[in-house]
N, CA, C and O of each residue as an XYZ file, in Angstrom:
756
protein
N      -2.392      2.984     -7.777
C      -1.575      3.964     -7.111
C      -0.317      3.282     -6.624
O      -0.377      2.199     -6.042
N       0.794      3.893     -6.852
C       2.038      3.312     -6.363
C       2.230      3.687     -4.900
O       1.626      4.636     -4.402
N       3.067      2.939     -4.234
C       3.311      3.189     -2.822
C       4.215      4.394     -2.630
O       5.121      4.636     -3.428
N       3.966      5.143     -1.576
C       4.793      6.287     -1.228
C       5.522      5.925      0.062
O       4.901      5.786      1.116
N       6.838      5.774     -0.028
C       7.599      5.380      1.149
C       7.893      6.615      1.978
O       8.399      7.612      1.463
N       7.572      6.546      3.275
C       7.764      7.687      4.156
C       8.974      7.535      5.063
O       9.484      8.530      5.580
N       9.432      6.338      5.261
C      10.583      6.100      6.126
C      11.456      5.029      5.498
O      10.985      4.170      4.752
N      12.728      5.102      5.817
C      13.659      4.085      5.349
C      13.607      2.901      6.298
O      13.582      3.073      7.516
N      13.591      1.726      5.751
C      13.583      0.513      6.565
C      15.030      0.159      6.853
O      15.813     -0.098      5.939
N      15.380      0.147      8.142
C      16.748     -0.163      8.538
C      16.749     -1.338      9.499
O      15.863     -1.455     10.345
N      17.743     -2.208      9.371
C      17.859     -3.273     10.369
C      18.292     -2.672     11.698
O      18.969     -1.644     11.737
N      17.898     -3.316     12.774
C      18.298     -2.829     14.089
C      19.804     -3.004     14.254
O      20.330     -4.080     13.968
N      20.518     -1.950     14.717
C      21.964     -2.069     14.869
C      22.331     -2.962     16.052
O      21.624     -3.019     17.059
N      23.443     -3.645     15.902
C      23.940     -4.496     16.988
C      24.630     -3.612     18.020
O      25.327     -2.663     17.661
N      24.441     -3.917     19.282
C      25.105     -3.162     20.341
C      25.991     -4.101     21.134
O      25.724     -5.297     21.246
N      27.039     -3.535     21.674
C      27.922     -4.332     22.515
C      27.378     -4.323     23.932
O      26.737     -3.355     24.341
N      27.625     -5.387     24.688
C      27.126     -5.445     26.061
C      27.643     -4.257     26.870
O      28.808     -3.871     26.770
N      26.745     -3.693     27.671
C      27.132     -2.592     28.543
C      27.036     -1.224     27.888
O      27.290     -0.221     28.556
N      26.687     -1.140     26.634
C      26.561      0.164     25.981
C      25.091      0.502     25.800
O      24.252     -0.379     25.613
N      24.800      1.774     25.859
C      23.444      2.243     25.641
C      23.415      2.977     24.317
O      24.252      3.842     24.056
N      22.472      2.638     23.500
C      22.367      3.255     22.190
C      20.937      3.711     21.992
O      20.000      2.921     22.104
N      20.774      5.001     21.696
C      19.434      5.515     21.416
C      19.223      5.436     19.912
O      19.927      6.087     19.139
N      18.260      4.645     19.511
C      17.993      4.425     18.099
C      16.552      4.820     17.805
O      15.648      4.543     18.592
N      16.349      5.469     16.663
C      14.980      5.740     16.245
C      14.293      4.412     15.977
O      14.936      3.461     15.532
N      12.996      4.336     16.243
C      12.298      3.076     15.992
C      12.438      2.645     14.536
O      12.390      3.465     13.619
N      12.611      1.362     14.352
C      12.728      0.820     13.008
C      11.358      0.862     12.340
O      10.357      0.443     12.921
N      11.329      1.367     11.125
C      10.065      1.441     10.393
C       9.607      0.040     10.007
O      10.394     -0.785      9.540
N       8.335     -0.205     10.211
C       7.748     -1.488      9.834
C       7.460     -1.484      8.339
O       7.044     -0.465      7.788
N       7.676     -2.600      7.689
C       7.392     -2.720      6.263
C       5.909     -3.043      6.107
O       5.526     -4.165      5.777
N       5.089     -2.028      6.355
C       3.640     -2.167      6.343
C       3.050     -0.989      5.576
O       3.609      0.107      5.580
N       1.922     -1.225      4.922
C       1.213     -0.186      4.182
C       0.041      0.280      5.042
O      -0.793     -0.528      5.449
N      -0.021      1.583      5.318
C      -1.131      2.157      6.075
C      -1.951      3.007      5.109
O      -1.427      3.932      4.488
N      -3.239      2.689      4.987
C      -4.123      3.398      4.062
C      -5.422      3.747      4.776
O      -5.884      3.004      5.642
N      -6.001      4.871      4.410
C      -7.266      5.298      4.995
C      -8.443      4.920      4.117
O      -8.373      5.035      2.894
N      -9.526      4.468      4.738
C     -10.743      4.156      3.988
C     -11.445      5.436      3.555
O     -12.295      5.414      2.665
N     -11.088      6.548      4.187
C     -11.671      7.853      3.867
C     -10.719      8.926      4.369
O      -9.796      8.636      5.130
N     -10.937     10.151      3.949
C     -10.105     11.255      4.421
C     -10.342     11.515      5.901
O     -11.449     11.317      6.402
N      -9.304     11.956      6.600
C      -9.435     12.274      8.015
C      -9.525     11.066      8.924
O     -10.008     11.175     10.051
N      -9.073      9.925      8.457
C      -9.172      8.689      9.240
C      -8.025      8.518     10.232
O      -8.026      7.565     11.011
N      -7.054      9.418     10.216
C      -5.915      9.289     11.121
C      -4.785      8.462     10.539
O      -3.940      7.954     11.276
N      -4.765      8.326      9.229
C      -3.785      7.477      8.552
C      -2.354      7.935      8.798
O      -1.511      7.136      9.208
N      -2.070      9.206      8.554
C      -0.694      9.702      8.707
C      -0.247      9.675     10.159
O       0.915      9.389     10.446
N      -1.160      9.970     11.074
C      -0.821      9.913     12.496
C      -0.475      8.486     12.896
O       0.520      8.256     13.584
N      -1.282      7.537     12.475
C      -1.017      6.136     12.807
C       0.277      5.653     12.163
O       1.047      4.919     12.783
N       0.516      6.066     10.916
C       1.760      5.681     10.233
C       2.971      6.219     10.986
O       4.001      5.550     11.057
N       2.860      7.414     11.546
C       3.968      7.989     12.311
C       4.154      7.281     13.649
O       5.283      7.137     14.118
N       3.073      6.841     14.264
C       3.164      6.196     15.574
C       3.663      4.756     15.499
O       4.279      4.277     16.451
N       3.415      4.057     14.399
C       3.828      2.646     14.342
C       5.337      2.455     14.403
O       5.700      1.586     15.195
N       6.231      3.053     13.767
C       6.158      3.840     12.533
C       6.091      2.905     11.333
O       6.669      1.818     11.333
N       5.377      3.354     10.320
C       5.207      2.557      9.101
C       6.030      3.151      7.969
O       6.197      4.368      7.879
N       6.533      2.295      7.119
C       7.348      2.757      5.999
C       6.498      3.306      4.857
O       6.979      4.114      4.063
N       5.241      2.877      4.768
C       4.414      3.243      3.619
C       3.110      3.885      4.090
O       2.241      3.202      4.632
N       2.972      5.194      3.883
C       1.769      5.948      4.238
C       1.043      6.306      2.947
O       1.522      7.129      2.167
N      -0.112      5.685      2.724
C      -0.851      5.900      1.477
C      -1.831      7.050      1.542
O      -2.300      7.510      0.501
N      -2.158      7.530      2.730
C      -3.224      8.515      2.826
C      -4.558      7.836      2.525
O      -4.684      6.618      2.642
N      -5.545      8.631      2.139
C      -6.867      8.082      1.834
C      -6.882      7.441      0.449
O      -6.361      8.002     -0.515
N      -7.486      6.261      0.367
C      -7.626      5.592     -0.934
C      -9.071      5.663     -1.426
O      -9.414      5.049     -2.437
N      -9.916      6.409     -0.717
C     -11.345      6.457     -1.047
C     -11.601      6.863     -2.496
O     -12.444      6.263     -3.162
N     -10.893      7.866     -2.991
C     -11.138      8.343     -4.358
C     -10.692      7.327     -5.414
O     -11.079      7.439     -6.578
N      -9.895      6.351     -5.027
C      -9.381      5.356     -5.974
C     -10.231      4.090     -6.036
O      -9.997      3.228     -6.883
N     -11.208      3.973     -5.151
C     -11.956      2.725     -5.039
C     -12.899      2.469     -6.207
O     -13.237      1.317     -6.477
N     -13.331      3.514     -6.905
C     -14.279      3.327     -8.001
C     -13.595      3.162     -9.354
O     -14.268      2.908    -10.353
N     -12.287      3.299     -9.404
C     -11.566      3.126    -10.657
C     -11.484      1.642    -10.989
O     -11.620      0.792    -10.109
N     -11.266      1.346    -12.233
C     -11.175     -0.053    -12.648
C      -9.729     -0.546    -12.572
O      -9.218     -1.170    -13.502
N      -9.088     -0.254    -11.449
C      -7.722     -0.722    -11.207
C      -7.513     -0.817     -9.699
O      -8.293     -0.273     -8.917
N      -6.467     -1.502     -9.307
C      -6.191     -1.692     -7.879
C      -5.924     -0.339     -7.221
O      -5.130      0.446     -7.739
N      -6.573     -0.051     -6.084
C      -6.333      1.215     -5.402
C      -4.925      1.298     -4.815
O      -4.395      2.390     -4.611
N      -4.329      0.150     -4.549
C      -2.931      0.096     -4.125
C      -2.403     -1.301     -4.379
O      -3.156     -2.271     -4.468
N      -1.103     -1.374     -4.492
C      -0.439     -2.677     -4.659
C       0.574     -2.804     -3.529
O       1.631     -2.174     -3.555
N       0.248     -3.609     -2.559
C       1.101     -3.744     -1.382
C       2.289     -4.661     -1.625
O       3.227     -4.667     -0.828
N       2.275     -5.420     -2.683
C       3.373     -6.319     -3.045
C       3.748     -7.259     -1.900
O       4.926     -7.447     -1.597
N       2.732     -7.843     -1.270
C       2.951     -8.805     -0.196
C       3.100     -8.201      1.189
O       3.148     -8.932      2.178
N       3.173     -6.877      1.276
C       3.287     -6.238      2.587
C       1.929     -6.257      3.292
O       0.890     -6.197      2.634
N       1.931     -6.338      4.617
C       0.663     -6.254      5.347
C       0.033     -4.871      5.144
O       0.738     -3.869      5.022
N      -1.292     -4.831      5.111
C      -2.030     -3.575      4.967
C      -2.793     -3.312      6.252
O      -3.472     -4.194      6.777
N      -2.673     -2.077      6.758
C      -3.499     -1.611      7.860
C      -4.437     -0.570      7.270
O      -3.987      0.418      6.689
N      -5.738     -0.787      7.416
C      -6.737      0.154      6.930
C      -7.241      0.957      8.118
O      -7.706      0.389      9.106
N      -7.148      2.285      8.022
C      -7.611      3.141      9.112
C      -8.983      3.702      8.778
O      -9.319      3.927      7.615
N      -9.767      3.923      9.827
C     -11.134      4.410      9.673
C     -11.547      5.061     10.993
O     -11.079      4.645     12.054
N     -12.403      6.061     10.947
C     -12.955      6.650     12.175
C     -14.024      5.718     12.741
O     -14.391      4.724     12.114
N     -14.514      6.047     13.920
C     -15.441      5.147     14.620
C     -16.908      5.520     14.415
O     -17.688      5.502     15.368
N     -17.291      5.856     13.185
C     -18.673      6.222     12.881
C     -19.302      5.192     11.941
O     -18.600      4.404     11.307
N     -20.632      5.213     11.861
C     -21.333      4.290     10.963
C     -20.981      4.582      9.504
O     -20.799      3.656      8.713
N     -20.885      5.860      9.145
C     -20.513      6.217      7.766
C     -19.111      5.709      7.442
O     -18.860      5.225      6.339
N     -18.208      5.821      8.399
C     -16.838      5.335      8.197
C     -16.821      3.809      8.059
O     -16.034      3.263      7.285
N     -17.684      3.127      8.807
C     -17.764      1.664      8.706
C     -18.223      1.244      7.309
O     -17.757      0.238      6.774
N     -19.132      2.014      6.727
C     -19.577      1.734      5.357
C     -18.421      1.900      4.380
O     -18.243      1.084      3.476
N     -17.637      2.957      4.566
C     -16.480      3.178      3.687
C     -15.435      2.076      3.870
O     -14.800      1.650      2.906
N     -15.264      1.623      5.102
C     -14.318      0.528      5.361
C     -14.774     -0.743      4.651
O     -13.955     -1.468      4.086
N     -16.070     -1.013      4.677
C     -16.612     -2.191      3.989
C     -16.300     -2.131      2.500
O     -15.876     -3.121      1.906
N     -16.514     -0.961      1.903
C     -16.224     -0.784      0.476
C     -14.743     -0.988      0.197
O     -14.375     -1.705     -0.734
N     -13.888     -0.356      1.005
C     -12.437     -0.454      0.792
C     -11.954     -1.899      0.914
O     -11.166     -2.361      0.089
N     -12.420     -2.605      1.928
C     -12.002     -3.997      2.131
C     -12.468     -4.863      0.963
O     -11.726     -5.726      0.495
N     -13.690     -4.637      0.495
C     -14.210     -5.409     -0.647
C     -13.381     -5.178     -1.899
O     -13.020     -6.130     -2.591
N     -13.074     -3.915     -2.196
C     -12.289     -3.604     -3.392
C     -10.881     -4.181     -3.270
O     -10.364     -4.751     -4.231
N     -10.256     -4.043     -2.105
C      -8.912     -4.593     -1.921
C      -8.922     -6.110     -2.100
O      -8.014     -6.665     -2.719
N      -9.931     -6.777     -1.569
C     -10.028     -8.242     -1.724
C     -10.233     -8.629     -3.183
O      -9.711     -9.647     -3.637
N     -10.997     -7.814     -3.923
C     -11.185     -8.085     -5.357
C      -9.857     -8.072     -6.104
O      -9.708     -8.753     -7.118
N      -8.895     -7.302     -5.609
C      -7.573     -7.194     -6.239
C      -6.542     -8.043     -5.499
O      -5.341     -7.796     -5.609
N      -7.005     -9.046     -4.744
C      -6.137     -9.996     -4.030
C      -5.232     -9.342     -2.998
O      -4.116     -9.807     -2.767
N      -5.700     -8.274     -2.381
C      -4.975     -7.647     -1.274
C      -5.739     -7.973      0.005
O      -6.966     -7.882      0.042
N      -5.016     -8.349      1.041
C      -5.632     -8.736      2.317
C      -5.311     -7.684      3.364
O      -4.160     -7.272      3.505
N      -6.319     -7.252      4.093
C      -6.140     -6.274      5.162
C      -5.737     -7.024      6.428
O      -6.499     -7.835      6.954
N      -4.522     -6.739      6.910
C      -4.019     -7.405      8.117
C      -4.719     -6.884      9.363
O      -5.001     -7.640     10.292
N      -4.997     -5.579      9.373
C      -5.630     -4.985     10.537
C      -6.502     -3.807     10.164
O      -6.134     -2.986      9.324
N      -7.662     -3.732     10.794
C      -8.546     -2.582     10.652
C      -8.377     -1.754     11.913
O      -8.746     -2.189     13.004
N      -7.815     -0.554     11.762
C      -7.585      0.333     12.901
C      -8.734      1.329     12.975
O      -8.855      2.212     12.126
N      -9.570      1.185     13.988
C     -10.706      2.084     14.185
C     -10.237      3.183     15.129
O     -10.051      2.957     16.325
N     -10.049      4.375     14.574
C      -9.452      5.492     15.305
C     -10.560      6.358     15.891
O     -11.381      6.904     15.155
N     -10.582      6.481     17.202
C     -11.592      7.291     17.872
C     -11.276      8.771     17.710
O     -10.119      9.187     17.768
N     -12.319      9.546     17.509
C     -12.160     10.994     17.390
C     -12.682     11.685     18.640
O     -12.951     12.886     18.617
N     -12.827     10.953     19.716
C     -13.241     11.540     20.980
C     -14.651     11.170     21.390
O     -14.930     11.038     22.581
N     -15.538     11.000     20.437
C     -16.915     10.641     20.756
C     -17.088      9.139     20.860
O     -16.228      8.373     20.426
N     -18.207      8.723     21.437
C     -18.455      7.283     21.551
C     -18.802      6.674     20.195
O     -19.300      7.358     19.301
N     -18.534      5.397     20.063
C     -18.881      4.660     18.851
C     -20.356      4.268     18.939
O     -20.794      3.709     19.944
N     -21.115      4.559     17.890
C     -22.546      4.238     17.898
C     -22.755      2.725     17.796
O     -21.871      1.990     17.355
N     -23.947      2.275     18.213
C     -24.265      0.848     18.110
C     -24.261      0.389     16.658
O     -23.840     -0.726     16.350
N     -24.737      1.261     15.767
C     -24.758      0.917     14.343
C     -23.332      0.717     13.819
O     -23.069     -0.224     13.070
N     -22.416      1.605     14.214
C     -21.015      1.471     13.785
C     -20.414      0.189     14.347
O     -19.737     -0.547     13.629
N     -20.655     -0.081     15.626
C     -20.124     -1.288     16.258
C     -20.622     -2.541     15.534
O     -19.856     -3.478     15.310
N     -21.898     -2.553     15.171
C     -22.462     -3.708     14.461
C     -21.822     -3.868     13.084
O     -21.509     -4.985     12.670
N     -21.628     -2.760     12.378
C     -21.017     -2.837     11.042
C     -19.566     -3.299     11.123
O     -19.114     -4.093     10.298
N     -18.837     -2.794     12.125
C     -17.444     -3.219     12.287
C     -17.372     -4.705     12.644
O     -16.465     -5.409     12.199
N     -18.323     -5.178     13.442
C     -18.334     -6.601     13.819
C     -18.489     -7.490     12.583
O     -17.916     -8.578     12.525
N     -19.255     -7.034     11.604
C     -19.428     -7.809     10.373
C     -18.136     -7.883      9.560
O     -17.954     -8.807      8.768
N     -17.250     -6.925      9.752
C     -15.986     -6.904      9.009
C     -14.915     -7.792      9.633
O     -13.907     -8.098      8.996
N     -15.130     -8.200     10.864
C     -14.090     -8.922     11.601
C     -13.586    -10.170     10.875
O     -12.392    -10.463     10.918
N     -14.468    -10.899     10.217
C     -14.060    -12.120      9.516
C     -13.322    -11.824      8.212
O     -12.713    -12.721      7.628
N     -13.372    -10.575      7.751
C     -12.776    -10.225      6.459
C     -11.398     -9.585      6.586
O     -10.762     -9.265      5.582
N     -10.938     -9.399      7.817
C      -9.618     -8.798      8.060
C      -8.857     -9.659      9.059
O      -9.435    -10.534      9.704
N      -7.558     -9.404      9.182
C      -6.752    -10.159     10.137
C      -7.153     -9.898     11.578
O      -7.006    -10.773     12.432
N      -7.656     -8.706     11.854
C      -8.083     -8.338     13.195
C      -8.518     -6.887     13.224
O      -8.217     -6.111     12.317
N      -9.233     -6.533     14.283
C      -9.700     -5.160     14.469
C      -9.091     -4.625     15.750
O      -9.110     -5.288     16.787
N      -8.549     -3.414     15.667
C      -7.974     -2.757     16.839
C      -8.601     -1.370     16.953
O      -8.614     -0.601     15.992
N      -9.114     -1.065     18.131
C      -9.672      0.269     18.375
C      -8.590      1.138     19.004
O      -8.066      0.827     20.074
N      -8.266      2.233     18.317
C      -7.243      3.170     18.781
C      -7.964      4.280     19.545
O      -8.791      4.982     18.964
N      -7.667      4.454     20.838
C      -8.386      5.468     21.613
C      -7.986      6.893     21.219
O      -6.909      7.132     20.673
N      -8.882      7.816     21.515
C      -8.620      9.234     21.247
C      -7.514      9.726     22.185
O      -7.561      9.487     23.392
N      -6.528     10.410     21.622
C      -5.449     11.021     22.411
C      -5.420     12.494     22.022
O      -4.933     12.848     20.948
N      -5.938     13.344     22.888
C      -6.089     14.771     22.593
C      -4.768     15.431     22.203
O      -4.745     16.282     21.315
N      -3.681     15.055     22.847
C      -2.379     15.680     22.602
C      -1.919     15.520     21.155
O      -1.134     16.335     20.668
N      -2.389     14.494     20.467
C      -1.967     14.286     19.078
C      -2.442     15.413     18.166
O      -1.842     15.649     17.117
N      -3.503     16.105     18.548
C      -4.001     17.229     17.748
C      -3.177     18.496     17.965
O      -3.318     19.462     17.215
N      -2.325     18.498     18.979
C      -1.612     19.715     19.361
C      -0.163     19.756     18.901
O       0.522     20.749     19.144
N       0.322     18.717     18.250
C       1.735     18.656     17.861
C       1.879     18.416     16.362
O       0.984     17.880     15.708
N       3.028     18.827     15.840
C       3.352     18.566     14.433
C       3.751     17.109     14.222
O       3.339     16.477     13.249
N       4.562     16.580     15.152
C       5.081     15.219     15.027
C       4.433     14.320     16.081
O       4.703     14.485     17.271
N       3.590     13.377     15.673
C       2.928     12.501     16.639
C       3.897     11.703     17.510
O       3.545     11.306     18.620
N       5.110     11.466     17.018
C       6.093     10.700     17.787
C       6.540     11.449     19.043
O       7.123     10.842     19.941
N       6.278     12.759     19.123
C       6.658     13.554     20.298
C       5.739     13.312     21.490
O       6.110     13.622     22.623
N       4.564     12.774     21.262
C       3.560     12.613     22.309
C       3.836     11.352     23.125
O       4.091     10.281     22.574
N       3.781     11.498     24.439
C       3.859     10.336     25.330
C       2.446      9.766     25.399
O       1.537     10.388     25.949
N       2.283      8.595     24.842
C       0.951      8.001     24.734
C       0.503      7.369     26.046
O       1.317      6.795     26.770
N      -0.790      7.473     26.356
C      -1.310      6.771     27.534
C      -1.277      5.262     27.308
O      -1.139      4.798     26.176
N      -1.403      4.515     28.376
C      -1.297      3.058     28.324
C      -2.236      2.395     27.338
O      -1.828      1.477     26.626
N      -3.502      2.841     27.276
C      -4.466      2.221     26.356
C      -4.039      2.407     24.905
O      -4.203      1.501     24.088
N      -3.497      3.567     24.582
C      -3.048      3.823     23.202
C      -1.821      2.968     22.882
O      -1.725      2.408     21.790
N      -0.881      2.865     23.831
C       0.300      2.016     23.609
C      -0.115      0.559     23.423
O       0.420     -0.145     22.567
N      -1.073      0.117     24.234
C      -1.568     -1.262     24.126
C      -2.211     -1.500     22.751
O      -1.993     -2.544     22.136
N      -2.994     -0.539     22.275
C      -3.639     -0.675     20.961
C      -2.588     -0.762     19.858
O      -2.726     -1.571     18.941
N      -1.541      0.058     19.934
C      -0.473     -0.002     18.928
C       0.254     -1.343     18.982
O       0.617     -1.896     17.945
N       0.465     -1.863     20.187
C       1.095     -3.186     20.320
C       0.225     -4.275     19.685
O       0.741     -5.176     19.023
N      -1.090     -4.192     19.887
C      -2.005     -5.161     19.267
C      -1.899     -5.087     17.745
O      -1.870     -6.111     17.062
N      -1.843     -3.871     17.230
C      -1.744     -3.679     15.782
C      -0.427     -4.232     15.246
O      -0.400     -4.854     14.184
N       0.665     -4.006     15.979
C       1.970     -4.553     15.563
C       1.946     -6.080     15.532
O       2.538     -6.692     14.643
N       1.261     -6.702     16.503
C       1.153     -8.167     16.508
C       0.391     -8.662     15.272
O       0.770     -9.666     14.669
N      -0.673     -7.966     14.900
C      -1.412     -8.340     13.682
C      -0.525     -8.201     12.449
O      -0.552     -9.046     11.554
N       0.255     -7.131     12.412
C       1.163     -6.892     11.282
C       2.208     -7.998     11.216
O       2.489     -8.536     10.145
N       2.785     -8.337     12.377
C       3.792     -9.409     12.415
C       3.201    -10.730     11.937
O       3.824    -11.445     11.153
N       2.000    -11.053     12.409
C       1.359    -12.311     12.009
C       1.081    -12.323     10.508
O       1.284    -13.341      9.847
N       0.622    -11.205      9.974
C       0.343    -11.126      8.532
C       1.633    -11.174      7.730
O       1.676    -11.786      6.662
N       2.675    -10.541      8.229
C       3.966    -10.560      7.538
C       4.559    -11.951      7.499
O       5.127    -12.355      6.484
N       4.435    -12.698      8.603
C       4.930    -14.079      8.633
C       4.159    -14.940      7.647
O       4.744    -15.762      6.942
N       2.847    -14.752      7.598
C       2.026    -15.518      6.661
C       2.349    -15.176      5.219
O       2.383    -16.061      4.364
N       2.588    -13.891      4.939
C       2.921    -13.471      3.569
C       4.268    -14.047      3.153
O       4.438    -14.477      2.012
N       5.226    -14.056      4.079
C       6.544    -14.614      3.760
C       6.421    -16.107      3.457
O       7.076    -16.616      2.548
N       5.582    -16.803      4.221
C       5.370    -18.227      3.983
C       4.726    -18.447      2.620
O       5.142    -19.328      1.867
N       3.691    -17.631      2.296
C       3.026    -17.775      0.991
C       3.991    -17.476     -0.145
O       3.971    -18.166     -1.164
N       4.848    -16.445      0.012
C       5.831    -16.133     -1.035
C       6.785    -17.304     -1.211
O       7.136    -17.649     -2.339
N       7.210    -17.923     -0.109
C       8.106    -19.073     -0.176
C       7.443    -20.253     -0.859
O       8.086    -20.962     -1.633
N       6.152    -20.476     -0.579
C       5.433    -21.572     -1.227
C       5.328    -21.334     -2.723
O       5.499    -22.262     -3.512
N       5.047    -20.092     -3.121
C       4.950    -19.800     -4.553
C       6.286    -20.027     -5.228
O       6.337    -20.535     -6.348
N       7.382    -19.654     -4.556
C       8.710    -19.880     -5.140
C       8.944    -21.367     -5.355
O       9.442    -21.778     -6.403
N       8.582    -22.180     -4.352
C       8.775    -23.621     -4.484
C       7.893    -24.175     -5.606
O       8.305    -25.077     -6.336
N       6.701    -23.641     -5.737
C       5.787    -24.147     -6.763
C       6.320    -23.910     -8.165
O       6.116    -24.742     -9.050
N       6.998    -22.793     -8.384
C       7.504    -22.510     -9.726
C       8.965    -22.907     -9.869
O       9.569    -22.671    -10.915
N       9.540    -23.503     -8.839
C      10.899    -24.013     -8.928
C      11.992    -22.993     -8.712
O      13.149    -23.271     -9.030
N      11.679    -21.830     -8.187
C      12.718    -20.833     -7.902
C      13.327    -21.111     -6.542
O      12.718    -21.767     -5.696
N      14.537    -20.604     -6.339
C      15.187    -20.808     -5.041
C      15.114    -19.583     -4.203
O      15.611    -19.575     -3.076
């Protein structure tokens, strides 16, 4: 599946001292994909904001081809906080790894109910296979609006998004380093 770009990536504009400039958040060059339908992928992509919203990749996991090609971009895999969703996340992470794609962050999106012990145990087993796990708390207001960016997020949700951005930044820095090493290995500048 090819990537679907949802936002334009723009550099942050320079401002002169003493001026106030309201700028839309710069889109992160990150791929957000769902391990299953209804995982909160598009909502999370809008809140980050992410340049690449893949939607659910579940139907692509059984094909004999890569479910997505991130081309060195960090991948955030979204999943609900249930045991069934944890199983789907395990499958998605395994298939992505088979195609040399690394998941920078597993975003476990709460749907309001508590996470079962079985789900927590399954997610814990995935921790070593991803860059990090971030639990995104349930925010009721997100269900009531067309544009998730309109919602003023509570502190826990903002903190979770900040944690996810740090994982993305760390994965992006590592990918840039690996790309640079490959260039040096083949003699490109």
